[in-house]
N, C-alpha and C positions, 0 to 999 in steps of 0.2 A: 411102492418104493420108486418106480419109474416116474410116476406123476410128480413126486416130490423133487426128484432130480431135474425133471423137465421144467417144473415151476421155478426152481432156482436158476436154471440157465436162462429162461425167458426174463426173469427179474434182472439178472446180471446184464443181459443184452439190452433190456429196456432202459437201464441206467447208464451203462457205459457207452452205448452208441451215440446218444445226444451229446455227451461230454466230449467224445472224440470228434464229432462233427463241429461242435463249437470251437474246439481247440484248433482244428485243421482249417476250417473255412471262415472263422470269425462270425460274430452275430450279424444278422441282417438288420433291417430297420426295426425299430421297437414295436410298431403296430403288429407285425407278424408274430412276434414273440408274445405280445399281449393276447392276440387272437388264439395262439396255441394254448395259453393258460386257460382262457375262457372255454375253449373247446374241451380241454381235459376235465375241467369242472363239470361241464355239461354232460359229457359222457359218463362221468362218475355219478352224477345225480339223476341220470335218466332211469326210467323204470326198467326193470329186468325184461328181457325178451327170451324167446326159446333158445337163442344162441348162447345166452349167458348161463343157461342151465346145463350146458355141456362143458366138458373139460377143455377142449380146444377153444371154445368161445370165451371161457373165463381167462385163459391165457391171452387171447387176442385183446380182450377188454383191458386186462392188466398191463399188457405191453403198450397199448395205445395211450392209456392214462399216464403211465410212467414216462414214456418217450415224450409226449407232448408237454407234460408238466415240467420235466427236467430241462427240455430244450427251451421252453418258454421262460421259465424262471432264470435259467442260466444266461439267456440273451438279455433279459431285463436287468439282471444284476451286473452286466458288463463283463462277461467272461472274455477277457482279452489275453492273447499270448503276449508275453513280455518280449520286447525287442532286445536283441543282443546289445549289451552296453559296449560302446566303442569310445575310446578316449577322443575327445574333440580338441582340436588345436585352438587355443584362445591366446589372446595377447598377454593376458596375465600369466598363463601357463608358460608361454614362450619366454617372457621376461624372467619368470622365477627360475627357469632351468638354464638360462644363459649365464655363462661365467662372468663374474664381476671383475672389473679391472682394479688394479691396486691404486689408481689415482683418484677414484671417487670416494 
C-alpha cells in the first residue's frame, strides 16, 4: 500500500515539477529541450540494471523519464506564460474615443 502511494507521489512530482519550472522560468533554447527528450528515451530504452530491480530504483528511473520527457516536450512545444493584456493607446483608439464636434 505504501509503495502505491509513494509511486503516485513520485509520478505527480515528476509531471508537475517540470510544468511548474517551465511556467515560472520559461523554456530555454530548444537544443536543451531536444537533448532532454533524447535522454529520456535513452534512459527508457536502456537495458535494466540492478538499480532498476529495486523499488527506489524504479521510482528514480520513472521520475527521470517523466521529468526529462515533460520538460523536453513542454519546451519544444513552446510552453509560454501569457503576458497580461494591457490596453495600448493607438491613434485610432484615441480618435474613436474623442468627442465629436457638432460642426463636422
